[in-house]
CHARMM internal coordinates of N, CA and C (Angstrom, degrees):
IC EDIT
DIST 1 N 1 CA 1.4501
DIST 1 CA 1 C 1.5220
ANGL 1 N 1 CA 1 C 108.33
DIST 1 C 2 N 1.3123
ANGL 1 CA 1 C 2 N 116.95
DIHE 1 N 1 CA 1 C 2 N 122.72
DIST 2 N 2 CA 1.4559
ANGL 1 C 2 N 2 CA 122.05
DIHE 1 CA 1 C 2 N 2 CA 178.50
DIST 2 CA 2 C 1.5269
ANGL 2 N 2 CA 2 C 109.99
DIHE 1 C 2 N 2 CA 2 C -131.22
DIST 2 C 3 N 1.3316
ANGL 2 CA 2 C 3 N 115.56
DIHE 2 N 2 CA 2 C 3 N 80.50
DIST 3 N 3 CA 1.4648
ANGL 2 C 3 N 3 CA 117.42
DIHE 2 CA 2 C 3 N 3 CA 179.29
DIST 3 CA 3 C 1.5259
ANGL 3 N 3 CA 3 C 110.09
DIHE 2 C 3 N 3 CA 3 C -67.49
DIST 3 C 4 N 1.3269
ANGL 3 CA 3 C 4 N 117.50
DIHE 3 N 3 CA 3 C 4 N 143.43
DIST 4 N 4 CA 1.4605
ANGL 3 C 4 N 4 CA 119.61
DIHE 3 CA 3 C 4 N 4 CA 179.20
DIST 4 CA 4 C 1.5337
ANGL 4 N 4 CA 4 C 112.36
DIHE 3 C 4 N 4 CA 4 C -71.16
DIST 4 C 5 N 1.3258
ANGL 4 CA 4 C 5 N 116.16
DIHE 4 N 4 CA 4 C 5 N -21.80
DIST 5 N 5 CA 1.4668
ANGL 4 C 5 N 5 CA 119.05
DIHE 4 CA 4 C 5 N 5 CA -178.33
DIST 5 CA 5 C 1.5250
ANGL 5 N 5 CA 5 C 110.16
DIHE 4 C 5 N 5 CA 5 C -164.27
DIST 5 C 6 N 1.2965
ANGL 5 CA 5 C 6 N 114.50
DIHE 5 N 5 CA 5 C 6 N 156.00
DIST 6 N 6 CA 1.4635
ANGL 5 C 6 N 6 CA 123.11
DIHE 5 CA 5 C 6 N 6 CA 171.26
DIST 6 CA 6 C 1.5227
ANGL 6 N 6 CA 6 C 105.18
DIHE 5 C 6 N 6 CA 6 C -128.58
DIST 6 C 7 N 1.3151
ANGL 6 CA 6 C 7 N 117.11
DIHE 6 N 6 CA 6 C 7 N 132.05
DIST 7 N 7 CA 1.4710
ANGL 6 C 7 N 7 CA 121.00
DIHE 6 CA 6 C 7 N 7 CA -178.15
DIST 7 CA 7 C 1.5197
ANGL 7 N 7 CA 7 C 110.38
DIHE 6 C 7 N 7 CA 7 C -110.62
DIST 7 C 8 N 1.3140
ANGL 7 CA 7 C 8 N 115.28
DIHE 7 N 7 CA 7 C 8 N 139.83
DIST 8 N 8 CA 1.4555
ANGL 7 C 8 N 8 CA 122.78
DIHE 7 CA 7 C 8 N 8 CA 173.40
DIST 8 CA 8 C 1.5225
ANGL 8 N 8 CA 8 C 107.05
DIHE 7 C 8 N 8 CA 8 C -120.06
DIST 8 C 9 N 1.3057
ANGL 8 CA 8 C 9 N 116.58
DIHE 8 N 8 CA 8 C 9 N 137.85
DIST 9 N 9 CA 1.4591
ANGL 8 C 9 N 9 CA 120.71
DIHE 8 CA 8 C 9 N 9 CA 175.13
DIST 9 CA 9 C 1.5119
ANGL 9 N 9 CA 9 C 108.29
DIHE 8 C 9 N 9 CA 9 C -152.80
DIST 9 C 10 N 1.3086
ANGL 9 CA 9 C 10 N 116.00
DIHE 9 N 9 CA 9 C 10 N 159.98
DIST 10 N 10 CA 1.4625
ANGL 9 C 10 N 10 CA 120.15
DIHE 9 CA 9 C 10 N 10 CA 177.56
DIST 10 CA 10 C 1.5206
ANGL 10 N 10 CA 10 C 109.60
DIHE 9 C 10 N 10 CA 10 C -149.11
DIST 10 C 11 N 1.3020
ANGL 10 CA 10 C 11 N 114.09
DIHE 10 N 10 CA 10 C 11 N 151.04
DIST 11 N 11 CA 1.4555
ANGL 10 C 11 N 11 CA 121.43
DIHE 10 CA 10 C 11 N 11 CA 172.59
DIST 11 CA 11 C 1.5266
ANGL 11 N 11 CA 11 C 107.14
DIHE 10 C 11 N 11 CA 11 C -93.51
DIST 11 C 12 N 1.2939
ANGL 11 CA 11 C 12 N 117.48
DIHE 11 N 11 CA 11 C 12 N 133.75
DIST 12 N 12 CA 1.4677
ANGL 11 C 12 N 12 CA 119.12
DIHE 11 CA 11 C 12 N 12 CA 178.62
DIST 12 CA 12 C 1.5204
ANGL 12 N 12 CA 12 C 111.52
DIHE 11 C 12 N 12 CA 12 C -75.97
DIST 12 C 13 N 1.3107
ANGL 12 CA 12 C 13 N 117.69
DIHE 12 N 12 CA 12 C 13 N -15.74
DIST 13 N 13 CA 1.4666
ANGL 12 C 13 N 13 CA 120.96
DIHE 12 CA 12 C 13 N 13 CA -178.42
DIST 13 CA 13 C 1.5296
ANGL 13 N 13 CA 13 C 112.92
DIHE 12 C 13 N 13 CA 13 C -79.20
DIST 13 C 14 N 1.3062
ANGL 13 CA 13 C 14 N 117.61
DIHE 13 N 13 CA 13 C 14 N -23.04
DIST 14 N 14 CA 1.4646
ANGL 13 C 14 N 14 CA 120.19
DIHE 13 CA 13 C 14 N 14 CA -173.30
DIST 14 CA 14 C 1.5294
ANGL 14 N 14 CA 14 C 114.74
DIHE 13 C 14 N 14 CA 14 C -82.62
DIST 14 C 15 N 1.3238
ANGL 14 CA 14 C 15 N 119.45
DIHE 14 N 14 CA 14 C 15 N -51.87
DIST 15 N 15 CA 1.4702
ANGL 14 C 15 N 15 CA 117.60
DIHE 14 CA 14 C 15 N 15 CA -176.62
DIST 15 CA 15 C 1.5250
ANGL 15 N 15 CA 15 C 111.76
DIHE 14 C 15 N 15 CA 15 C -71.87
DIST 15 C 16 N 1.3320
ANGL 15 CA 15 C 16 N 115.72
DIHE 15 N 15 CA 15 C 16 N 147.93
DIST 16 N 16 CA 1.4657
ANGL 15 C 16 N 16 CA 119.79
DIHE 15 CA 15 C 16 N 16 CA 176.85
DIST 16 CA 16 C 1.5238
ANGL 16 N 16 CA 16 C 110.68
DIHE 15 C 16 N 16 CA 16 C -67.51
DIST 16 C 17 N 1.3263
ANGL 16 CA 16 C 17 N 116.10
DIHE 16 N 16 CA 16 C 17 N -31.45
DIST 17 N 17 CA 1.4637
ANGL 16 C 17 N 17 CA 121.70
DIHE 16 CA 16 C 17 N 17 CA 179.61
DIST 17 CA 17 C 1.5277
ANGL 17 N 17 CA 17 C 108.62
DIHE 16 C 17 N 17 CA 17 C -126.98
DIST 17 C 18 N 1.3276
ANGL 17 CA 17 C 18 N 117.55
DIHE 17 N 17 CA 17 C 18 N 88.11
DIST 18 N 18 CA 1.4600
ANGL 17 C 18 N 18 CA 120.70
DIHE 17 CA 17 C 18 N 18 CA -176.11
DIST 18 CA 18 C 1.5335
ANGL 18 N 18 CA 18 C 114.36
DIHE 17 C 18 N 18 CA 18 C -58.25
DIST 18 C 19 N 1.3249
ANGL 18 CA 18 C 19 N 117.81
DIHE 18 N 18 CA 18 C 19 N -34.71
DIST 19 N 19 CA 1.4608
ANGL 18 C 19 N 19 CA 119.59
DIHE 18 CA 18 C 19 N 19 CA -178.48
DIST 19 CA 19 C 1.5288
ANGL 19 N 19 CA 19 C 110.72
DIHE 18 C 19 N 19 CA 19 C -67.01
DIST 19 C 20 N 1.3110
ANGL 19 CA 19 C 20 N 116.84
DIHE 19 N 19 CA 19 C 20 N -43.08
DIST 20 N 20 CA 1.4667
ANGL 19 C 20 N 20 CA 120.05
DIHE 19 CA 19 C 20 N 20 CA 177.97
DIST 20 CA 20 C 1.5260
ANGL 20 N 20 CA 20 C 110.00
DIHE 19 C 20 N 20 CA 20 C -64.92
DIST 20 C 21 N 1.3155
ANGL 20 CA 20 C 21 N 116.79
DIHE 20 N 20 CA 20 C 21 N -40.30
DIST 21 N 21 CA 1.4640
ANGL 20 C 21 N 21 CA 120.32
DIHE 20 CA 20 C 21 N 21 CA 178.18
DIST 21 CA 21 C 1.5287
ANGL 21 N 21 CA 21 C 110.40
DIHE 20 C 21 N 21 CA 21 C -61.84
DIST 21 C 22 N 1.3284
ANGL 21 CA 21 C 22 N 116.75
DIHE 21 N 21 CA 21 C 22 N -42.44
DIST 22 N 22 CA 1.4670
ANGL 21 C 22 N 22 CA 120.80
DIHE 21 CA 21 C 22 N 22 CA 178.41
DIST 22 CA 22 C 1.5220
ANGL 22 N 22 CA 22 C 110.87
DIHE 21 C 22 N 22 CA 22 C -62.87
DIST 22 C 23 N 1.3332
ANGL 22 CA 22 C 23 N 116.98
DIHE 22 N 22 CA 22 C 23 N -46.30
DIST 23 N 23 CA 1.4621
ANGL 22 C 23 N 23 CA 120.27
DIHE 22 CA 22 C 23 N 23 CA -178.21
DIST 23 CA 23 C 1.5323
ANGL 23 N 23 CA 23 C 111.03
DIHE 22 C 23 N 23 CA 23 C -63.38
DIST 23 C 24 N 1.3178
ANGL 23 CA 23 C 24 N 117.68
DIHE 23 N 23 CA 23 C 24 N -38.43
DIST 24 N 24 CA 1.4690
ANGL 23 C 24 N 24 CA 120.92
DIHE 23 CA 23 C 24 N 24 CA 176.86
DIST 24 CA 24 C 1.5285
ANGL 24 N 24 CA 24 C 110.96
DIHE 23 C 24 N 24 CA 24 C -66.77
DIST 24 C 25 N 1.3171
ANGL 24 CA 24 C 25 N 116.39
DIHE 24 N 24 CA 24 C 25 N -43.14
DIST 25 N 25 CA 1.4588
ANGL 24 C 25 N 25 CA 120.56
DIHE 24 CA 24 C 25 N 25 CA 178.87
DIST 25 CA 25 C 1.5276
ANGL 25 N 25 CA 25 C 110.57
DIHE 24 C 25 N 25 CA 25 C -63.55
DIST 25 C 26 N 1.3280
ANGL 25 CA 25 C 26 N 116.72
DIHE 25 N 25 CA 25 C 26 N -42.96
DIST 26 N 26 CA 1.4564
ANGL 25 C 26 N 26 CA 121.62
DIHE 25 CA 25 C 26 N 26 CA 179.66
DIST 26 CA 26 C 1.5247
ANGL 26 N 26 CA 26 C 110.88
DIHE 25 C 26 N 26 CA 26 C -62.86
DIST 26 C 27 N 1.3270
ANGL 26 CA 26 C 27 N 117.42
DIHE 26 N 26 CA 26 C 27 N -45.10
DIST 27 N 27 CA 1.4606
ANGL 26 C 27 N 27 CA 121.26
DIHE 26 CA 26 C 27 N 27 CA 178.89
DIST 27 CA 27 C 1.5243
ANGL 27 N 27 CA 27 C 111.05
DIHE 26 C 27 N 27 CA 27 C -61.39
DIST 27 C 28 N 1.3197
ANGL 27 CA 27 C 28 N 116.67
DIHE 27 N 27 CA 27 C 28 N -41.47
DIST 28 N 28 CA 1.4579
ANGL 27 C 28 N 28 CA 121.03
DIHE 27 CA 27 C 28 N 28 CA 178.18
DIST 28 CA 28 C 1.5243
ANGL 28 N 28 CA 28 C 110.99
DIHE 27 C 28 N 28 CA 28 C -63.91
DIST 28 C 29 N 1.3277
ANGL 28 CA 28 C 29 N 116.65
DIHE 28 N 28 CA 28 C 29 N -45.28
DIST 29 N 29 CA 1.4643
ANGL 28 C 29 N 29 CA 121.18
DIHE 28 CA 28 C 29 N 29 CA -179.75
DIST 29 CA 29 C 1.5234
ANGL 29 N 29 CA 29 C 110.97
DIHE 28 C 29 N 29 CA 29 C -64.02
DIST 29 C 30 N 1.3376
ANGL 29 CA 29 C 30 N 117.35
DIHE 29 N 29 CA 29 C 30 N -41.50
DIST 30 N 30 CA 1.4640
ANGL 29 C 30 N 30 CA 120.73
DIHE 29 CA 29 C 30 N 30 CA 178.74
DIST 30 CA 30 C 1.5243
ANGL 30 N 30 CA 30 C 111.15
DIHE 29 C 30 N 30 CA 30 C -64.00
DIST 30 C 31 N 1.3232
ANGL 30 CA 30 C 31 N 116.61
DIHE 30 N 30 CA 30 C 31 N -42.35
DIST 31 N 31 CA 1.4645
ANGL 30 C 31 N 31 CA 120.90
DIHE 30 CA 30 C 31 N 31 CA 179.17
DIST 31 CA 31 C 1.5230
ANGL 31 N 31 CA 31 C 110.73
DIHE 30 C 31 N 31 CA 31 C -64.16
DIST 31 C 32 N 1.3040
ANGL 31 CA 31 C 32 N 116.45
DIHE 31 N 31 CA 31 C 32 N -44.63
DIST 32 N 32 CA 1.4596
ANGL 31 C 32 N 32 CA 120.95
DIHE 31 CA 31 C 32 N 32 CA 179.29
DIST 32 CA 32 C 1.5251
ANGL 32 N 32 CA 32 C 110.87
DIHE 31 C 32 N 32 CA 32 C -62.12
DIST 32 C 33 N 1.3191
ANGL 32 CA 32 C 33 N 116.77
DIHE 32 N 32 CA 32 C 33 N -45.87
DIST 33 N 33 CA 1.4695
ANGL 32 C 33 N 33 CA 120.51
DIHE 32 CA 32 C 33 N 33 CA 179.23
DIST 33 CA 33 C 1.5268
ANGL 33 N 33 CA 33 C 110.69
DIHE 32 C 33 N 33 CA 33 C -60.45
DIST 33 C 34 N 1.3235
ANGL 33 CA 33 C 34 N 116.39
DIHE 33 N 33 CA 33 C 34 N -40.91
DIST 34 N 34 CA 1.4689
ANGL 33 C 34 N 34 CA 120.34
DIHE 33 CA 33 C 34 N 34 CA -179.81
DIST 34 CA 34 C 1.5243
ANGL 34 N 34 CA 34 C 110.94
DIHE 33 C 34 N 34 CA 34 C -64.05
DIST 34 C 35 N 1.3290
ANGL 34 CA 34 C 35 N 116.79
DIHE 34 N 34 CA 34 C 35 N -48.66
DIST 35 N 35 CA 1.4684
ANGL 34 C 35 N 35 CA 120.72
DIHE 34 CA 34 C 35 N 35 CA -175.55
DIST 35 CA 35 C 1.5261
ANGL 35 N 35 CA 35 C 113.05
DIHE 34 C 35 N 35 CA 35 C -72.47
DIST 35 C 36 N 1.3189
ANGL 35 CA 35 C 36 N 116.55
DIHE 35 N 35 CA 35 C 36 N -24.54
DIST 36 N 36 CA 1.4709
ANGL 35 C 36 N 36 CA 119.70
DIHE 35 CA 35 C 36 N 36 CA 178.33
DIST 36 CA 36 C 1.5284
ANGL 36 N 36 CA 36 C 111.81
DIHE 35 C 36 N 36 CA 36 C -98.62
DIST 36 C 37 N 1.3380
ANGL 36 CA 36 C 37 N 116.03
DIHE 36 N 36 CA 36 C 37 N 5.85
DIST 37 N 37 CA 1.4617
ANGL 36 C 37 N 37 CA 121.96
DIHE 36 CA 36 C 37 N 37 CA -179.00
DIST 37 CA 37 C 1.5229
ANGL 37 N 37 CA 37 C 110.21
DIHE 36 C 37 N 37 CA 37 C 54.30
DIST 37 C 38 N 1.3257
ANGL 37 CA 37 C 38 N 114.79
DIHE 37 N 37 CA 37 C 38 N 46.87
DIST 38 N 38 CA 1.4622
ANGL 37 C 38 N 38 CA 120.70
DIHE 37 CA 37 C 38 N 38 CA -178.83
DIST 38 CA 38 C 1.5119
ANGL 38 N 38 CA 38 C 111.38
DIHE 37 C 38 N 38 CA 38 C -113.80
DIST 38 C 39 N 1.2922
ANGL 38 CA 38 C 39 N 115.80
DIHE 38 N 38 CA 38 C 39 N -177.49
DIST 39 N 39 CA 1.4567
ANGL 38 C 39 N 39 CA 122.51
DIHE 38 CA 38 C 39 N 39 CA 178.52
DIST 39 CA 39 C 1.5184
ANGL 39 N 39 CA 39 C 109.16
DIHE 38 C 39 N 39 CA 39 C -110.55
DIST 39 C 40 N 1.3038
ANGL 39 CA 39 C 40 N 115.83
DIHE 39 N 39 CA 39 C 40 N 142.78
DIST 40 N 40 CA 1.4568
ANGL 39 C 40 N 40 CA 121.23
DIHE 39 CA 39 C 40 N 40 CA 174.39
DIST 40 CA 40 C 1.5257
ANGL 40 N 40 CA 40 C 106.71
DIHE 39 C 40 N 40 CA 40 C -95.33
DIST 40 C 41 N 1.3243
ANGL 40 CA 40 C 41 N 115.53
DIHE 40 N 40 CA 40 C 41 N 119.26
DIST 41 N 41 CA 1.4553
ANGL 40 C 41 N 41 CA 121.02
DIHE 40 CA 40 C 41 N 41 CA -176.18
DIST 41 CA 41 C 1.5216
ANGL 41 N 41 CA 41 C 110.72
DIHE 40 C 41 N 41 CA 41 C -112.96
DIST 41 C 42 N 1.3270
ANGL 41 CA 41 C 42 N 115.71
DIHE 41 N 41 CA 41 C 42 N 156.25
DIST 42 N 42 CA 1.4562
ANGL 41 C 42 N 42 CA 120.80
DIHE 41 CA 41 C 42 N 42 CA 177.89
DIST 42 CA 42 C 1.5264
ANGL 42 N 42 CA 42 C 110.11
DIHE 41 C 42 N 42 CA 42 C -91.09
DIST 42 C 43 N 1.3223
ANGL 42 CA 42 C 43 N 116.43
DIHE 42 N 42 CA 42 C 43 N -171.83
DIST 43 N 43 CA 1.4621
ANGL 42 C 43 N 43 CA 120.72
DIHE 42 CA 42 C 43 N 43 CA -176.88
DIST 43 CA 43 C 1.5229
ANGL 43 N 43 CA 43 C 113.52
DIHE 42 C 43 N 43 CA 43 C -65.42
DIST 43 C 44 N 1.3387
ANGL 43 CA 43 C 44 N 117.03
DIHE 43 N 43 CA 43 C 44 N -17.14
DIST 44 N 44 CA 1.4620
ANGL 43 C 44 N 44 CA 121.25
DIHE 43 CA 43 C 44 N 44 CA 177.49
DIST 44 CA 44 C 1.5263
ANGL 44 N 44 CA 44 C 112.10
DIHE 43 C 44 N 44 CA 44 C -98.87
DIST 44 C 45 N 1.3283
ANGL 44 CA 44 C 45 N 115.55
DIHE 44 N 44 CA 44 C 45 N 8.49
DIST 45 N 45 CA 1.4666
ANGL 44 C 45 N 45 CA 123.37
DIHE 44 CA 44 C 45 N 45 CA -178.89
DIST 45 CA 45 C 1.5257
ANGL 45 N 45 CA 45 C 112.98
DIHE 44 C 45 N 45 CA 45 C 64.52
DIST 45 C 46 N 1.3285
ANGL 45 CA 45 C 46 N 115.35
DIHE 45 N 45 CA 45 C 46 N 29.84
DIST 46 N 46 CA 1.4563
ANGL 45 C 46 N 46 CA 122.00
DIHE 45 CA 45 C 46 N 46 CA 172.03
DIST 46 CA 46 C 1.5234
ANGL 46 N 46 CA 46 C 107.48
DIHE 45 C 46 N 46 CA 46 C -100.63
DIST 46 C 47 N 1.3311
ANGL 46 CA 46 C 47 N 116.81
DIHE 46 N 46 CA 46 C 47 N 154.10
DIST 47 N 47 CA 1.4602
ANGL 46 C 47 N 47 CA 119.62
DIHE 46 CA 46 C 47 N 47 CA 178.55
DIST 47 CA 47 C 1.5259
ANGL 47 N 47 CA 47 C 108.44
DIHE 46 C 47 N 47 CA 47 C -58.49
DIST 47 C 48 N 1.3226
ANGL 47 CA 47 C 48 N 115.33
DIHE 47 N 47 CA 47 C 48 N 129.93
DIST 48 N 48 CA 1.4589
ANGL 47 C 48 N 48 CA 120.17
DIHE 47 CA 47 C 48 N 48 CA -177.33
DIST 48 CA 48 C 1.5224
ANGL 48 N 48 CA 48 C 109.75
DIHE 47 C 48 N 48 CA 48 C -75.04
DIST 48 C 49 N 1.2916
ANGL 48 CA 48 C 49 N 115.17
DIHE 48 N 48 CA 48 C 49 N 125.95
DIST 49 N 49 CA 1.4635
ANGL 48 C 49 N 49 CA 122.29
DIHE 48 CA 48 C 49 N 49 CA -179.78
DIST 49 CA 49 C 1.5283
ANGL 49 N 49 CA 49 C 108.81
DIHE 48 C 49 N 49 CA 49 C -111.57
DIST 49 C 50 N 1.3169
ANGL 49 CA 49 C 50 N 115.89
DIHE 49 N 49 CA 49 C 50 N 167.82
DIST 50 N 50 CA 1.4657
ANGL 49 C 50 N 50 CA 120.54
DIHE 49 CA 49 C 50 N 50 CA 179.89
DIST 50 CA 50 C 1.5211
ANGL 50 N 50 CA 50 C 111.46
DIHE 49 C 50 N 50 CA 50 C -57.92
DIST 50 C 51 N 1.3126
ANGL 50 CA 50 C 51 N 117.10
DIHE 50 N 50 CA 50 C 51 N -36.65
DIST 51 N 51 CA 1.4637
ANGL 50 C 51 N 51 CA 120.93
DIHE 50 CA 50 C 51 N 51 CA 179.08
DIST 51 CA 51 C 1.5320
ANGL 51 N 51 CA 51 C 111.04
DIHE 50 C 51 N 51 CA 51 C -61.52
DIST 51 C 52 N 1.3264
ANGL 51 CA 51 C 52 N 116.74
DIHE 51 N 51 CA 51 C 52 N -39.68
DIST 52 N 52 CA 1.4638
ANGL 51 C 52 N 52 CA 121.03
DIHE 51 CA 51 C 52 N 52 CA 178.68
DIST 52 CA 52 C 1.5256
ANGL 52 N 52 CA 52 C 110.74
DIHE 51 C 52 N 52 CA 52 C -67.85
DIST 52 C 53 N 1.3237
ANGL 52 CA 52 C 53 N 116.70
DIHE 52 N 52 CA 52 C 53 N -42.00
DIST 53 N 53 CA 1.4692
ANGL 52 C 53 N 53 CA 120.49
DIHE 52 CA 52 C 53 N 53 CA 178.37
DIST 53 CA 53 C 1.5239
ANGL 53 N 53 CA 53 C 110.09
DIHE 52 C 53 N 53 CA 53 C -59.87
DIST 53 C 54 N 1.3325
ANGL 53 CA 53 C 54 N 116.63
DIHE 53 N 53 CA 53 C 54 N -42.35
DIST 54 N 54 CA 1.4590
ANGL 53 C 54 N 54 CA 120.32
DIHE 53 CA 53 C 54 N 54 CA 179.16
DIST 54 CA 54 C 1.5279
ANGL 54 N 54 CA 54 C 111.04
DIHE 53 C 54 N 54 CA 54 C -68.16
DIST 54 C 55 N 1.3150
ANGL 54 CA 54 C 55 N 117.03
DIHE 54 N 54 CA 54 C 55 N -36.06
DIST 55 N 55 CA 1.4684
ANGL 54 C 55 N 55 CA 120.82
DIHE 54 CA 54 C 55 N 55 CA 176.14
DIST 55 CA 55 C 1.5290
ANGL 55 N 55 CA 55 C 109.90
DIHE 54 C 55 N 55 CA 55 C -60.35
DIST 55 C 56 N 1.3291
ANGL 55 CA 55 C 56 N 117.57
DIHE 55 N 55 CA 55 C 56 N -43.12
DIST 56 N 56 CA 1.4656
ANGL 55 C 56 N 56 CA 120.52
DIHE 55 CA 55 C 56 N 56 CA 177.85
DIST 56 CA 56 C 1.5253
ANGL 56 N 56 CA 56 C 110.58
DIHE 55 C 56 N 56 CA 56 C -64.02
DIST 56 C 57 N 1.3223
ANGL 56 CA 56 C 57 N 117.07
DIHE 56 N 56 CA 56 C 57 N -39.20
DIST 57 N 57 CA 1.4731
ANGL 56 C 57 N 57 CA 119.75
DIHE 56 CA 56 C 57 N 57 CA 177.30
DIST 57 CA 57 C 1.5300
ANGL 57 N 57 CA 57 C 110.56
DIHE 56 C 57 N 57 CA 57 C -61.25
DIST 57 C 58 N 1.3305
ANGL 57 CA 57 C 58 N 115.96
DIHE 57 N 57 CA 57 C 58 N -40.73
DIST 58 N 58 CA 1.4639
ANGL 57 C 58 N 58 CA 119.15
DIHE 57 CA 57 C 58 N 58 CA 178.89
DIST 58 CA 58 C 1.5239
ANGL 58 N 58 CA 58 C 111.14
DIHE 57 C 58 N 58 CA 58 C -65.54
DIST 58 C 59 N 1.3163
ANGL 58 CA 58 C 59 N 116.98
DIHE 58 N 58 CA 58 C 59 N -38.63
DIST 59 N 59 CA 1.4724
ANGL 58 C 59 N 59 CA 120.10
DIHE 58 CA 58 C 59 N 59 CA 176.42
DIST 59 CA 59 C 1.5215
ANGL 59 N 59 CA 59 C 110.75
DIHE 58 C 59 N 59 CA 59 C -60.55
DIST 59 C 60 N 1.3231
ANGL 59 CA 59 C 60 N 117.19
DIHE 59 N 59 CA 59 C 60 N -39.39
DIST 60 N 60 CA 1.4620
ANGL 59 C 60 N 60 CA 121.01
DIHE 59 CA 59 C 60 N 60 CA 177.95
DIST 60 CA 60 C 1.5169
ANGL 60 N 60 CA 60 C 110.06
DIHE 59 C 60 N 60 CA 60 C -66.46
DIST 60 C 61 N 1.3337
ANGL 60 CA 60 C 61 N 118.24
DIHE 60 N 60 CA 60 C 61 N -44.23
DIST 61 N 61 CA 1.4721
ANGL 60 C 61 N 61 CA 120.77
DIHE 60 CA 60 C 61 N 61 CA 177.92
DIST 61 CA 61 C 1.5222
ANGL 61 N 61 CA 61 C 110.73
DIHE 60 C 61 N 61 CA 61 C -59.93
DIST 61 C 62 N 1.3278
ANGL 61 CA 61 C 62 N 117.02
DIHE 61 N 61 CA 61 C 62 N -42.58
DIST 62 N 62 CA 1.4686
ANGL 61 C 62 N 62 CA 120.65
DIHE 61 CA 61 C 62 N 62 CA 177.91
DIST 62 CA 62 C 1.5220
ANGL 62 N 62 CA 62 C 111.01
DIHE 61 C 62 N 62 CA 62 C -62.05
DIST 62 C 63 N 1.3173
ANGL 62 CA 62 C 63 N 116.99
DIHE 62 N 62 CA 62 C 63 N -43.28
DIST 63 N 63 CA 1.4637
ANGL 62 C 63 N 63 CA 121.68
DIHE 62 CA 62 C 63 N 63 CA 178.49
DIST 63 CA 63 C 1.5287
ANGL 63 N 63 CA 63 C 110.46
DIHE 62 C 63 N 63 CA 63 C -61.22
DIST 63 C 64 N 1.3310
ANGL 63 CA 63 C 64 N 116.38
DIHE 63 N 63 CA 63 C 64 N -44.91
DIST 64 N 64 CA 1.4614
ANGL 63 C 64 N 64 CA 119.97
DIHE 63 CA 63 C 64 N 64 CA -179.54
DIST 64 CA 64 C 1.5313
ANGL 64 N 64 CA 64 C 111.38
DIHE 63 C 64 N 64 CA 64 C -62.98
DIST 64 C 65 N 1.3247
ANGL 64 CA 64 C 65 N 116.13
DIHE 64 N 64 CA 64 C 65 N -39.72
DIST 65 N 65 CA 1.4677
ANGL 64 C 65 N 65 CA 119.87
DIHE 64 CA 64 C 65 N 65 CA 178.62
DIST 65 CA 65 C 1.5318
ANGL 65 N 65 CA 65 C 110.45
DIHE 64 C 65 N 65 CA 65 C -64.73
DIST 65 C 66 N 1.3187
ANGL 65 CA 65 C 66 N 117.63
DIHE 65 N 65 CA 65 C 66 N -43.84
DIST 66 N 66 CA 1.4619
ANGL 65 C 66 N 66 CA 120.80
DIHE 65 CA 65 C 66 N 66 CA 178.16
DIST 66 CA 66 C 1.5246
ANGL 66 N 66 CA 66 C 111.25
DIHE 65 C 66 N 66 CA 66 C -63.75
DIST 66 C 67 N 1.3195
ANGL 66 CA 66 C 67 N 116.46
DIHE 66 N 66 CA 66 C 67 N -38.46
DIST 67 N 67 CA 1.4727
ANGL 66 C 67 N 67 CA 120.14
DIHE 66 CA 66 C 67 N 67 CA 178.71
DIST 67 CA 67 C 1.5241
ANGL 67 N 67 CA 67 C 110.91
DIHE 66 C 67 N 67 CA 67 C -63.81
DIST 67 C 68 N 1.3241
ANGL 67 CA 67 C 68 N 117.08
DIHE 67 N 67 CA 67 C 68 N -41.17
DIST 68 N 68 CA 1.4689
ANGL 67 C 68 N 68 CA 120.41
DIHE 67 CA 67 C 68 N 68 CA 178.47
DIST 68 CA 68 C 1.5177
ANGL 68 N 68 CA 68 C 110.57
DIHE 67 C 68 N 68 CA 68 C -64.00
DIST 68 C 69 N 1.3315
ANGL 68 CA 68 C 69 N 116.72
DIHE 68 N 68 CA 68 C 69 N -41.04
DIST 69 N 69 CA 1.4628
ANGL 68 C 69 N 69 CA 120.22
DIHE 68 CA 68 C 69 N 69 CA 179.57
DIST 69 CA 69 C 1.5293
ANGL 69 N 69 CA 69 C 110.70
DIHE 68 C 69 N 69 CA 69 C -62.95
DIST 69 C 70 N 1.3260
ANGL 69 CA 69 C 70 N 116.95
DIHE 69 N 69 CA 69 C 70 N -41.92
DIST 70 N 70 CA 1.4771
ANGL 69 C 70 N 70 CA 120.36
DIHE 69 CA 69 C 70 N 70 CA 179.11
DIST 70 CA 70 C 1.5237
ANGL 70 N 70 CA 70 C 110.28
DIHE 69 C 70 N 70 CA 70 C -63.25
DIST 70 C 71 N 1.3321
ANGL 70 CA 70 C 71 N 116.85
DIHE 70 N 70 CA 70 C 71 N -40.01
DIST 71 N 71 CA 1.4579
ANGL 70 C 71 N 71 CA 119.63
DIHE 70 CA 70 C 71 N 71 CA -179.55
DIST 71 CA 71 C 1.5269
ANGL 71 N 71 CA 71 C 111.39
DIHE 70 C 71 N 71 CA 71 C -66.33
DIST 71 C 72 N 1.3300
ANGL 71 CA 71 C 72 N 116.27
DIHE 71 N 71 CA 71 C 72 N -31.35
DIST 72 N 72 CA 1.4576
ANGL 71 C 72 N 72 CA 120.61
DIHE 71 CA 71 C 72 N 72 CA 179.29
DIST 72 CA 72 C 1.5267
ANGL 72 N 72 CA 72 C 112.20
DIHE 71 C 72 N 72 CA 72 C -84.75
DIST 72 C 73 N 1.3255
ANGL 72 CA 72 C 73 N 116.68
DIHE 72 N 72 CA 72 C 73 N -5.59
DIST 73 N 73 CA 1.4476
ANGL 72 C 73 N 73 CA 121.09
DIHE 72 CA 72 C 73 N 73 CA 178.40
DIST 73 CA 73 C 1.4985
ANGL 73 N 73 CA 73 C 115.45
DIHE 72 C 73 N 73 CA 73 C 78.81
DIST 73 C 74 N 1.3062
ANGL 73 CA 73 C 74 N 116.98
DIHE 73 N 73 CA 73 C 74 N 26.42
DIST 74 N 74 CA 1.4767
ANGL 73 C 74 N 74 CA 120.35
DIHE 73 CA 73 C 74 N 74 CA -179.65
DIST 74 CA 74 C 1.4858
ANGL 74 N 74 CA 74 C 111.44
DIHE 73 C 74 N 74 CA 74 C -95.37
END
COOR INIT
IC SEED 1 N 1 CA 1 C
IC BUILD
């Protein structure tokens, strides 16, 4: 079996802790890419770099902040 690609995605609304879910998903994707001698790509199909990983973390932090504001009614 030689799939051309494997995709990982997550909804930030579902997990109780989106950052932990992202870090687990990222670790799994990195391990899979390593063992299958593949490349880890971002949403634009470019090689994922540390800067991109940090950008995704910031998006999660922003989402969490907005979610807290909505819960507080602001």
